[in-house]
BALUMLO-978767 format. One line per field, with one value per atom (N, C-alpha, C, O): residue number from 1; z, x, y. Coordinates in steps of 0.2 Angstrom, whole numbers. Layout:
% BALUMLO-978767
nr (NUM ...)
up (Z ...)
east (X ...)
north (Y ...)
***
This chain:
% BALUMLO-978767
nr (1 1 1 1 2 2 2 2 3 3 3 3 4 4 4 4 5 5 5 5 6 6 6 6 7 7 7 7 8 8 8 8 9 9 9 9 10 10 10 10 11 11 11 11 12 12 12 12 13 13 13 13 14 14 14 14 15 15 15 15 16 16 16 16 17 17 17 17 18 18 18 18 19 19 19 19 20 20 20 20 21 21 21 21 22 22 22 22 23 23 23 23 24 24 24 24 25 25 25 25 26 26 26 26 27 27 27 27 28 28 28 28 29 29 29 29 30 30 30 30 31 31 31 31 32 32 32 32 33 33 33 33 34 34 34 34 35 35 35 35 36 36 36 36 37 37 37 37 38 38 38 38 39 39 39 39 40 40 40 40 41 41 41 41 42 42 42 42 43 43 43 43 44 44 44 44 45 45 45 45 46 46 46 46 47 47 47 47 48 48 48 48 49 49 49 49 50 50 50 50 51 51 51 51 52 52 52 52 53 53 53 53 54 54 54 54 55 55 55 55 56 56 56 56 57 57 57 57 58 58 58 58 59 59 59 59 60 60 60 60 61 61 61 61 62 62 62 62 63 63 63 63 64 64 64 64 65 65 65 65 66 66 66 66 67 67 67 67 68 68 68 68 69 69 69 69 70 70 70 70 71 71 71 71 72 72 72 72 73 73 73 73 74 74 74 74 75 75 75 75 76 76 76 76 77 77 77 77 78 78 78 78 79 79 79 79 80 80 80 80 81 81 81 81 82 82 82 82 83 83 83 83 84 84 84 84 85 85 85 85 86 86 86 86 87 87 87 87 88 88 88 88 89 89 89 89 90 90 90 90 91 91 91 91 92 92 92 92 93 93 93 93 94 94 94 94 95 95 95 95 96 96 96 96 97 97 97 97 98 98 98 98 99 99 99 99 100 100 100 100 101 101 101 101 102 102 102 102 103 103 103 103 104 104 104 104 105 105 105 105 106 106 106 106 107 107 107 107 108 108 108 108 109 109 109 109 110 110 110 110 111 111 111 111 112 112 112 112 113 113 113 113 114 114 114 114 115 115 115 115 116 116 116 116 117 117 117 117 118 118 118 118 119 119 119 119 120 120 120 120 121 121 121 121 122 122 122 122 123 123 123 123 124 124 124 124 125 125 125 125 126 126 126 126 127 127 127 127 128 128 128 128 129 129 129 129 130 130 130 130 131 131 131 131 132 132 132 132 133 133 133 133 134 134 134 134 135 135 135 135 136 136 136 136 137 137 137 137 138 138 138 138 139 139 139 139 140 140 140 140 141 141 141 141 142 142 142 142 143 143 143 143 144 144 144 144 145 145 145 145 146 146 146 146 147 147 147 147 148 148 148 148 149 149 149 149 150 150 150 150 151 151 151 151 152 152 152 152 153 153 153 153 154 154 154 154 155 155 155 155 156 156 156 156 157 157 157 157 158 158 158 158 159 159 159 159 160 160 160 160 161 161 161 161 162 162 162 162 163 163 163 163 164 164 164 164 165 165 165 165 166 166 166 166 167 167 167 167 168 168 168 168 169 169 169 169 170 170 170 170 171 171 171 171 172 172 172 172 173 173 173 173 174 174 174 174 175 175 175 175 176 176 176 176 177 177 177 177 178 178 178 178 179 179 179 179 180 180 180 180 181 181 181 181 182 182 182 182 183 183 183 183 184 184 184 184 185 185 185 185 186 186 186 186 187 187 187 187 188 188 188 188 189 189 189 189 190 190 190 190 191 191 191 191 192 192 192 192)
up (-669 -662 -659 -661 -656 -653 -646 -644 -644 -638 -632 -628 -631 -625 -626 -620 -632 -632 -633 -633 -632 -633 -626 -621 -627 -621 -617 -621 -611 -607 -608 -606 -610 -612 -606 -605 -602 -596 -590 -588 -586 -580 -574 -569 -576 -571 -571 -566 -576 -576 -574 -575 -570 -568 -561 -557 -559 -553 -551 -555 -545 -543 -541 -538 -542 -539 -533 -533 -527 -521 -518 -516 -516 -512 -505 -502 -502 -495 -490 -486 -490 -486 -486 -481 -492 -493 -491 -488 -492 -489 -482 -479 -478 -471 -468 -464 -472 -469 -470 -466 -476 -477 -472 -470 -471 -466 -459 -456 -457 -451 -450 -445 -456 -456 -458 -459 -459 -461 -467 -468 -472 -479 -483 -481 -489 -494 -496 -495 -499 -502 -507 -510 -507 -512 -519 -521 -523 -531 -533 -532 -537 -540 -547 -551 -548 -555 -558 -555 -563 -566 -570 -575 -569 -572 -575 -571 -581 -583 -580 -578 -579 -577 -569 -567 -566 -559 -559 -561 -555 -555 -550 -546 -551 -546 -539 -534 -539 -533 -529 -523 -532 -529 -527 -522 -531 -529 -522 -518 -522 -516 -510 -504 -511 -506 -503 -497 -508 -506 -502 -497 -504 -501 -494 -489 -493 -487 -482 -476 -485 -481 -479 -473 -483 -481 -476 -471 -476 -471 -464 -459 -464 -459 -456 -449 -460 -457 -454 -449 -457 -455 -448 -444 -447 -441 -435 -430 -437 -433 -431 -425 -435 -434 -429 -424 -430 -426 -419 -414 -418 -412 -408 -402 -412 -409 -406 -401 -410 -409 -402 -398 -402 -396 -390 -384 -391 -385 -382 -376 -387 -385 -381 -376 -383 -380 -373 -368 -372 -366 -361 -355 -364 -359 -357 -351 -361 -360 -354 -349 -355 -350 -343 -338 -343 -337 -334 -327 -337 -334 -331 -326 -335 -332 -325 -321 -325 -319 -313 -308 -315 -310 -307 -301 -311 -309 -305 -299 -307 -303 -296 -291 -296 -289 -285 -279 -288 -284 -281 -275 -285 -282 -276 -271 -277 -272 -266 -260 -266 -260 -258 -255 -260 -259 -251 -249 -247 -240 -236 -230 -239 -236 -231 -225 -232 -227 -221 -215 -222 -217 -213 -207 -216 -212 -208 -202 -210 -206 -200 -195 -201 -195 -190 -184 -192 -187 -184 -179 -186 -183 -176 -172 -174 -167 -163 -157 -166 -162 -159 -154 -164 -163 -158 -153 -158 -154 -147 -142 -146 -139 -136 -130 -140 -137 -135 -130 -139 -137 -131 -126 -130 -124 -118 -113 -119 -113 -111 -105 -115 -113 -110 -106 -111 -108 -101 -97 -98 -92 -87 -87 -82 -77 -72 -71 -69 -63 -66 -67 -68 -71 -66 -62 -66 -62 -67 -73 -64 -68 -71 -77 -67 -69 -74 -79 -74 -79 -85 -91 -85 -91 -94 -100 -90 -93 -96 -102 -93 -95 -102 -107 -102 -108 -114 -120 -113 -118 -120 -126 -116 -118 -123 -128 -121 -125 -132 -137 -132 -138 -142 -149 -139 -143 -146 -152 -142 -145 -151 -156 -151 -157 -163 -168 -161 -167 -170 -176 -166 -168 -172 -177 -170 -174 -181 -186 -181 -187 -192 -198 -189 -193 -196 -202 -192 -194 -199 -204 -199 -203 -210 -215 -210 -217 -219 -223 -216 -218 -217 -220 -211 -209 -204 -198 -205 -200 -198 -202 -192 -189 -191 -193 -192 -193 -187 -186 -182 -176 -175 -172 -177 -177 -170 -166 -168 -162 -161 -166 -155 -154 -157 -155 -161 -164 -171 -174 -173 -180 -185 -183 -191 -196 -199 -200 -200 -204 -210 -215 -212 -218 -221 -219 -226 -229 -232 -233 -234 -237 -232 -233 -225 -220 -214 -211 -214 -208 -211 -216 -207 -209 -203 -197 -204 -199 -198 -203 -192 -191 -188 -188 -185 -182 -181 -180 -180 -178 -172 -170 -167 -161 -159 -162 -155 -153 -148 -144 -150 -146 -146 -150 -141 -141 -145 -142 -151 -155 -162 -164 -167 -174 -177 -176 -182 -185 -190 -192 -191 -195 -192 -196 -185 -182 -178 -176 -177 -173 -166 -163 -163 -156 -153 -148 -156 -153 -158 -164 -157 -161 -159 -153 -163 -161 -162 -159 -168 -170 -174 -179 -173 -177 -184 -185 -189 -196 -197 -193 -203 -205 -212 -216 -214 -221 -222 -217 -228 -229 -236 -241 -235 -240 -243 -249 -239 -241 -244 -248 -244 -246 -240 -236 -240 -235 -235 -240 -229 -228 -225 -227 -220 -216 -213 -210 -214 -212 -204 -201 -201 -194 -193 -196 -188 -187 -182 -176 -183 -179 -178 -182 -173 -172 -173 -171 -176 -178 -175 -173 -174 -171 -176 -182 -174 -179 -179 -174 -185 -185 -180 -178 -178 -172 -175 -172)
east (34 36 33 28 37 35 31 31 27 22 26 24 32 36 39 40 40 43 38 40 32 26 27 27 27 27 20 15 20 14 10 13 4 1 -3 -4 -6 -10 -7 -7 -5 -2 -7 -5 -13 -18 -19 -22 -17 -18 -12 -12 -8 -2 -3 -6 -1 -3 3 8 3 8 5 0 9 7 11 18 8 12 11 5 16 16 16 21 10 9 13 16 14 18 25 29 28 35 36 41 31 32 32 36 28 28 34 37 37 43 49 53 49 54 53 58 47 46 49 52 47 49 57 60 60 68 71 77 66 69 72 78 70 73 70 66 73 71 64 61 61 54 54 58 48 47 47 46 49 49 42 38 42 36 35 39 30 28 22 17 23 18 13 15 7 2 -3 -5 -6 -11 -18 -19 -22 -29 -30 -35 -25 -25 -23 -17 -26 -24 -19 -18 -16 -10 -13 -10 -19 -23 -24 -23 -26 -26 -20 -19 -14 -8 -6 -3 -7 -5 -9 -6 -16 -20 -17 -16 -15 -12 -5 -4 -1 5 4 7 -1 -3 -5 -4 -9 -12 -6 -6 -1 4 8 10 9 13 9 12 3 -2 -1 -1 -2 -1 6 6 11 18 18 21 16 16 12 14 6 2 5 5 9 12 18 19 22 27 25 28 20 17 15 16 11 9 14 14 20 26 29 31 29 33 28 31 22 17 18 18 18 19 25 25 31 37 37 39 33 32 28 30 23 19 23 23 27 31 36 37 39 44 41 44 35 32 30 30 28 26 32 31 37 44 46 48 45 47 42 44 35 31 32 31 34 35 41 42 46 53 51 54 47 45 41 42 37 33 37 36 42 46 51 52 53 58 54 57 48 44 38 34 39 33 31 26 37 35 36 36 35 36 30 32 24 19 20 19 22 23 29 29 34 40 38 40 34 31 28 28 24 20 25 23 31 35 40 43 41 46 44 48 37 35 36 38 36 37 45 46 49 56 58 62 54 55 53 57 48 45 50 52 53 58 64 67 67 73 71 76 65 64 63 65 61 61 67 68 72 79 83 87 80 84 81 85 76 74 79 81 81 86 84 87 78 76 70 65 72 66 64 68 58 55 51 50 50 47 40 38 36 30 31 27 35 36 39 37 43 45 39 38 35 30 25 22 23 19 21 18 28 31 31 29 32 32 24 23 19 12 10 7 13 11 14 11 21 24 21 20 19 15 9 7 5 -1 1 -3 6 8 10 8 13 15 9 9 4 -2 -6 -9 -6 -9 -6 -9 1 5 3 2 3 1 -6 -7 -11 -18 -18 -22 -15 -15 -13 -16 -8 -5 -7 -4 -13 -16 -12 -12 -8 -4 -7 -7 -10 -15 -12 -9 -14 -11 -15 -21 -12 -15 -14 -8 -19 -18 -24 -29 -23 -29 -30 -25 -36 -37 -37 -37 -36 -36 -42 -48 -41 -47 -49 -53 -46 -48 -45 -40 -48 -46 -39 -39 -34 -28 -30 -33 -27 -28 -21 -18 -19 -12 -11 -5 -16 -14 -13 -10 -14 -12 -8 -5 -8 -4 1 0 6 11 12 14 10 11 18 21 21 28 28 33 23 22 15 11 15 8 9 14 4 4 -2 -7 -2 -8 -12 -9 -18 -23 -30 -32 -34 -41 -45 -51 -44 -48 -47 -43 -51 -52 -45 -41 -43 -37 -37 -42 -30 -29 -32 -34 -33 -35 -29 -25 -29 -24 -24 -29 -18 -17 -14 -17 -9 -5 -3 -1 -2 1 8 8 13 20 22 26 19 21 15 13 13 8 10 16 6 7 5 1 6 4 2 5 -3 -5 -5 -5 -3 -3 -7 -6 -13 -17 -20 -20 -22 -25 -20 -22 -13 -8 -4 -2 -3 1 8 12 10 17 21 27 18 21 16 11 16 11 12 17 6 7 10 7 14 17 13 12 11 6 8 11 5 6 -2 -6 -2 -9 -10 -5 -17 -18 -17 -19 -14 -13 -19 -23 -20 -26 -26 -20 -32 -32 -32 -32)
north (312 311 305 303 301 295 297 303 292 294 296 300 293 295 302 305 304 311 317 323 315 321 325 322 331 335 335 334 335 335 342 347 341 348 350 356 346 348 345 339 350 348 346 343 347 346 338 335 335 327 323 317 326 323 320 324 314 311 306 305 304 299 293 292 287 281 280 280 279 279 272 270 269 263 265 267 265 267 264 267 257 253 255 256 256 258 265 266 269 276 276 280 272 272 269 272 264 261 266 267 269 274 280 283 282 288 286 290 280 277 277 278 276 276 282 283 287 294 294 297 290 289 295 299 295 300 299 293 304 304 298 296 295 289 292 298 287 289 290 287 296 298 296 297 292 290 294 294 297 302 298 294 298 295 300 305 299 304 303 297 308 307 310 310 312 314 321 323 325 332 334 330 339 341 342 341 345 346 339 339 334 327 325 322 326 324 328 324 334 338 335 335 333 331 324 323 320 313 314 311 319 320 323 321 327 330 324 324 319 314 309 307 308 304 307 304 314 317 317 316 317 317 310 309 305 298 296 293 299 298 301 298 307 311 307 306 304 300 294 292 291 285 286 282 291 292 294 292 298 300 293 292 289 283 278 275 278 274 277 273 284 287 286 284 286 285 278 277 273 266 265 261 268 268 271 268 276 280 275 275 272 268 262 260 259 253 255 251 261 263 264 263 268 269 263 262 258 251 248 245 248 245 249 245 255 259 257 256 257 255 248 247 243 236 236 233 240 241 244 241 249 252 247 247 244 239 233 232 231 226 229 226 235 238 240 239 242 245 240 243 234 229 229 228 229 228 234 234 240 246 247 249 245 246 241 243 235 231 233 233 236 238 244 245 249 254 252 255 246 243 240 240 238 235 239 238 245 250 252 252 253 254 248 249 242 236 236 235 238 238 244 243 249 255 253 254 249 247 242 243 238 233 237 235 241 245 249 250 252 256 252 254 246 241 239 238 239 237 243 241 249 255 256 260 253 254 251 245 256 254 249 243 250 245 241 244 235 231 226 223 225 220 215 216 209 204 206 205 210 212 218 218 222 227 224 227 219 216 212 213 209 205 210 209 216 221 224 225 225 228 223 225 216 211 211 210 211 210 216 215 222 228 228 229 225 224 219 220 214 208 211 209 215 219 223 223 227 231 226 227 221 216 213 212 211 208 213 211 219 224 225 226 225 226 220 221 214 208 208 207 210 211 216 215 222 227 225 227 221 218 211 208 209 203 197 192 197 191 188 190 182 179 172 169 171 164 158 159 153 146 142 140 142 139 134 136 128 123 121 121 119 116 109 105 106 99 96 98 90 87 89 86 95 97 92 89 92 87 90 96 86 88 91 88 97 100 101 106 97 97 104 105 108 114 120 125 118 123 120 124 113 110 105 103 104 99 95 97 88 83 81 79 82 80 73 69 71 64 62 66 55 52 49 45 50 47 44 46 39 35 40 44 40 45 42 38 45 43 47 49 48 53 50 45 52 50 51 55 46 46 52 55 54 60 67 71 67 73 76 72 82 86 84 85 82 80 87 89 89 95 99 97 106 111 112 115 111 112 119 122 121 128 131 127 137 140 141 142 142 143 150 153 153 159 160 156 164 165 173 177 174 182 182 180 186 188 181 180 177 170 165 161 167 163 160 164 153 150 153 152 156 158 153 151 150 144 140 142 133 128 128 128 126 124 118 113 117 110 107 110 101 97 90 87 87 80 77 81 72 69 62 59 61 54 49 49 43 38 33 33 30 25 20 18 18 13 6 1)
***
């Protein structure tokens, strides 16, 4: 008998050579079991342990992959909600201001004093809403140095003060959470 035709006498010495990467790729694609190559010197018990370990790794891989997909999906949902409801807090602060304005318009007999009082109260509500949401005024004083990161000079005028200092504020600016929303429009003193 040739060596290939000899019957295997001891089944305890049968083992498999397993290409682990090929097995994982096949498992990920739900393909058939890997081809088993019988080698002498490894017991059937060792073979069974290796097959159990491969199944365990396949299961762990699939669970990790599913968990990664779930995390990615949840992150996308959170980002979508953050974009959609970003101004919710600010909107909640402005609703009472709108209510006050509407109630002021419903008053039948209005006097200048009652209108002025209503406007002042509404302005207080609006300022509180701005403050709560970190929307702050940029209102430089006359003589302050021009700061291009907060002020926008619209013209230069002759003045009895240092050059590039603020003469008048034409419109207040605003910052939101330390970020410039709108610069203050100012006129500045021209050089002498």
